[in-house]
C-alpha positions as CSV (number, residue, x, y, z in Angstrom):
1,X,89.5,113.5,107.1
2,X,86.3,114.6,105.8
3,X,83.1,113.5,106.8
4,X,79.6,112.8,105.4
5,X,76.3,111.3,106.5
6,X,74.1,109.2,104.1
7,X,70.5,110.0,104.8
8,X,67.1,108.4,103.8
9,X,66.6,105.3,105.8
10,X,64.2,104.1,108.3
11,X,64.9,103.2,112.1
12,X,65.7,100.3,113.6
13,X,69.0,99.2,112.0
14,X,72.5,100.5,113.4
15,X,74.6,101.9,110.7
16,X,78.2,100.7,110.2
17,X,81.2,103.2,109.6
18,X,83.0,103.0,106.1
19,X,85.3,105.1,104.1
20,X,85.3,106.2,100.9
21,X,88.8,106.3,99.5
22,X,90.4,108.3,96.2
23,X,92.4,107.5,94.1
24,X,90.7,104.2,93.6
25,X,93.8,102.8,92.6
26,X,95.3,102.6,95.9
27,X,92.1,101.8,98.2
28,X,93.4,98.2,98.8
29,X,91.8,94.9,97.6
30,X,88.8,94.4,98.9
31,X,86.3,91.6,98.6
32,X,86.9,89.1,96.3
33,X,83.3,88.0,96.1
34,X,82.8,91.4,93.9
35,X,84.2,89.4,91.3
36,X,83.6,85.9,91.9
37,X,79.8,86.3,93.0
38,X,78.9,88.2,89.6
39,X,81.0,85.0,87.7
40,X,78.9,82.2,89.5
41,X,75.7,84.6,88.5
42,X,76.8,84.9,85.1
43,X,76.9,80.7,84.7
44,X,80.6,80.1,85.6
45,X,81.3,76.7,87.8
46,X,83.1,77.3,90.8
47,X,85.9,74.9,90.5
48,X,87.9,75.7,93.8
49,X,88.8,73.0,96.5
50,X,87.5,73.3,100.2
51,X,89.6,75.8,102.3
52,X,91.7,76.3,99.1
53,X,92.3,79.6,96.6
54,X,89.6,80.7,94.8
55,X,89.1,79.0,91.0
56,X,86.0,79.8,88.4
57,X,85.4,78.4,85.1
58,X,83.8,79.8,82.5
59,X,80.8,77.9,80.8
60,X,82.6,76.7,77.7
61,X,85.7,76.1,79.9
62,X,88.0,78.4,77.6
63,X,88.7,81.0,80.8
64,X,89.9,80.4,84.4
65,X,90.0,83.0,86.9
66,X,92.1,82.5,90.2
67,X,93.0,83.9,93.3
68,X,95.5,82.8,95.8
69,X,96.4,84.9,99.0
70,X,98.1,81.7,100.3
71,X,101.0,82.5,98.1
72,X,103.9,84.8,97.7
73,X,103.2,87.4,96.2
74,X,99.5,86.1,95.6
75,X,96.9,87.6,93.9
76,X,94.8,87.0,90.6
77,X,95.7,84.8,87.5
78,X,93.0,84.8,84.5
79,X,94.3,82.3,81.7
80,X,92.2,82.0,78.4
81,X,92.2,80.4,75.0
82,X,91.9,83.1,72.6
83,X,91.6,80.7,69.7
84,X,93.1,81.0,66.0
85,X,96.6,82.0,65.7
86,X,96.7,84.4,69.0
87,X,96.7,81.0,70.9
88,X,96.7,81.2,75.2
89,X,96.8,84.6,76.9
90,X,97.1,85.5,80.6
91,X,96.9,88.3,82.9
92,X,98.3,88.4,86.9
93,X,97.1,91.0,89.0
94,X,98.7,91.7,92.5
95,X,96.8,90.8,95.6
96,X,96.2,94.5,96.5
97,X,94.3,95.4,92.8
98,X,91.2,96.6,94.4
99,X,88.3,94.1,92.9
100,X,86.3,96.5,90.8
101,X,89.2,97.3,89.0
102,X,89.6,93.6,88.5
103,X,86.1,93.5,87.9
104,X,86.9,95.7,84.9
105,X,88.3,92.8,83.4
106,X,86.2,89.9,84.4
107,X,83.2,91.2,83.6
108,X,84.3,91.7,80.7
109,X,84.9,88.0,80.0
110,X,80.9,87.5,80.3
111,X,79.6,90.0,77.9
112,X,79.6,89.6,73.9
113,X,82.4,91.0,71.8
114,X,81.7,94.9,71.1
115,X,81.2,95.7,67.8
116,X,83.6,98.7,67.7
117,X,87.6,98.1,67.8
118,X,88.5,98.5,71.7
119,X,91.4,101.5,72.5
120,X,92.9,100.7,75.7
121,X,94.6,104.6,76.0
122,X,91.2,106.1,75.4
123,X,89.5,105.9,78.8
124,X,93.0,106.9,80.1
125,X,92.9,110.0,77.9
126,X,89.3,111.2,78.8
127,X,90.4,111.5,82.3
128,X,93.5,113.6,81.4
129,X,96.2,110.8,82.0
130,X,99.6,111.7,80.4
131,X,100.1,109.2,77.4
132,X,103.3,109.1,75.5
133,X,106.4,107.5,74.1
134,X,109.2,106.4,76.2
135,X,111.8,105.0,74.0
136,X,109.9,101.9,72.1
137,X,107.0,102.1,75.1
138,X,103.7,104.2,75.1
139,X,102.9,104.8,78.6
140,X,100.0,106.4,80.5
141,X,100.3,108.1,83.7
142,X,97.5,109.4,86.3
143,X,97.0,113.0,87.0
144,X,98.3,112.4,90.4
145,X,101.3,110.2,89.4
146,X,100.0,107.3,91.5
147,X,99.1,105.0,88.8
148,X,100.3,104.0,85.2
149,X,99.5,101.9,82.6
150,X,102.3,100.8,80.0
151,X,103.0,99.0,76.7
152,X,106.3,97.4,77.4
153,X,108.5,95.9,74.5
154,X,111.6,94.3,75.4
155,X,115.0,94.0,73.4
156,X,114.5,90.8,72.5
157,X,111.5,91.3,71.0
158,X,109.0,90.7,73.7
159,X,106.1,92.3,74.8
160,X,103.5,93.0,77.7
161,X,101.3,95.2,79.2
162,X,101.9,96.6,82.5
163,X,100.2,98.6,84.7
164,X,100.1,99.0,88.7
165,X,100.0,101.8,91.2
166,X,102.1,102.7,93.9
167,X,102.3,105.7,96.8
168,X,105.4,107.3,97.8
169,X,106.0,104.6,100.9
170,X,106.2,102.1,97.9
171,X,102.9,100.7,99.0
172,X,100.6,99.4,95.8
173,X,100.2,96.7,93.4
174,X,101.6,96.0,89.9
175,X,99.7,93.8,87.0
176,X,100.9,92.6,83.5
177,X,99.0,91.1,80.6
178,X,100.5,89.0,78.0
179,X,100.5,90.7,74.6
180,X,97.6,88.6,73.1
181,X,95.4,89.3,76.1
182,X,91.9,90.3,74.0
183,X,92.2,94.3,73.7
184,X,88.7,94.7,74.6
185,X,89.3,93.0,78.2
186,X,92.6,95.4,78.6
187,X,90.4,97.9,77.4
188,X,87.7,97.3,80.2
189,X,90.7,96.9,82.6
190,X,92.0,100.7,82.1
191,X,87.9,101.8,81.9
192,X,88.0,101.0,85.9
193,X,91.7,102.1,86.9
194,X,90.9,105.5,84.8
195,X,87.4,105.9,86.6
196,X,87.9,109.0,89.0
197,X,84.9,107.9,91.2
198,X,86.3,106.9,95.1
199,X,86.1,103.1,96.5
200,X,84.4,102.2,99.5
201,X,86.3,100.2,102.3
202,X,85.0,99.1,105.7
203,X,86.8,100.1,109.0
204,X,89.6,98.4,109.5
205,X,90.6,97.8,105.8
206,X,91.4,101.3,104.6
207,X,95.3,101.2,103.6
208,X,97.7,103.5,105.4
209,X,99.4,105.9,102.6
210,X,99.8,109.5,103.0
211,X,98.5,109.9,99.4
212,X,95.0,108.7,99.7
213,X,92.1,110.9,100.6
214,X,89.0,109.5,102.4
215,X,85.5,110.2,103.5
216,X,83.8,108.6,106.6
217,X,80.4,107.3,105.5
218,X,77.3,105.8,107.7
219,X,75.7,102.8,105.8
220,X,73.7,100.1,106.9
221,X,73.9,96.5,106.2
222,X,70.6,96.8,104.1
223,X,72.2,99.0,102.0
224,X,75.0,97.2,101.1
225,X,73.0,94.0,100.9
226,X,71.1,95.9,98.2
227,X,74.2,97.0,96.1
228,X,75.8,93.7,96.2
229,X,72.5,91.9,95.4
230,X,71.8,94.4,92.4
231,X,74.9,93.4,90.7
232,X,74.4,89.8,90.9
233,X,70.7,90.5,89.5
234,X,72.1,92.3,86.6
235,X,74.1,89.5,85.8
236,X,71.7,87.0,85.9
237,X,69.5,88.9,83.4
238,X,72.2,89.5,81.5
239,X,72.6,85.6,81.2
240,X,68.9,84.6,80.7
241,X,68.8,86.9,77.8
242,X,71.7,85.7,76.0
243,X,70.6,82.2,76.7
244,X,67.1,83.3,75.7
245,X,65.8,81.5,72.3
246,X,62.9,82.8,70.6
247,X,59.8,80.8,70.5
248,X,57.5,79.3,68.1
249,X,54.5,79.9,70.4
250,X,53.5,82.4,72.7
251,X,53.9,81.3,76.8
252,X,51.7,83.6,79.0
253,X,53.4,86.9,80.3
254,X,54.9,86.5,83.6
255,X,55.9,90.0,85.1
256,X,59.6,90.3,86.6
257,X,61.5,92.7,88.0
258,X,65.0,93.9,89.6
259,X,65.5,97.1,91.4
260,X,68.9,98.3,91.0
261,X,70.6,100.4,93.1
262,X,73.7,102.9,92.7
263,X,75.8,104.8,95.4
């Protein structure tokens, strides 16, 4: 196990041990608030019942994001109405899907539709994933072989996106998306899945696997809070910008700023 020490914080605050984990697809589920707090800051409504599973609804009530750890196999369900001929769509992601990868999809739900046509495979190919046809299916596999993404077509004509990660001991997760899931959302997911950067997990929350690599890091609570707050601030700023309307008369200028911290 390798060790790193982050420098630059002042005295008086006790650092806590965390670990950077790669490959990110095998880093474990993580803190669901990484997903939920961003959606709340983006104006989504929390419909969760007390002591029950997480349920958040979009402002237009067209999409619901749920997380239920109390059932088997448990995990994430995202359900939406695409409109037009495509109708309803859904995505189901296992409980051990890293929240940072889940957020690739859920964060994209809060953003305007991009002008360019989405390409699910492009982020994977840019990170040297091996793409190929397997019969009628098209598949991409990570360089280390632990993660995959596949467009599967059944004999009966059914189709779906199927993805996941697994180590040699069988630990991991799978996820699937109905074929009419908006492509921009599937691409946003594949972008996070292919990201080569490690993910951080607190001590005691690192999966036991022979196929992960870890680096020990010392992190102060104020630094963790700053990272979390930067993400929430960015969501609120983007929401405000989308909802702002041009005014016919100018209002006094009020300076505002938000510091963004990245690790």
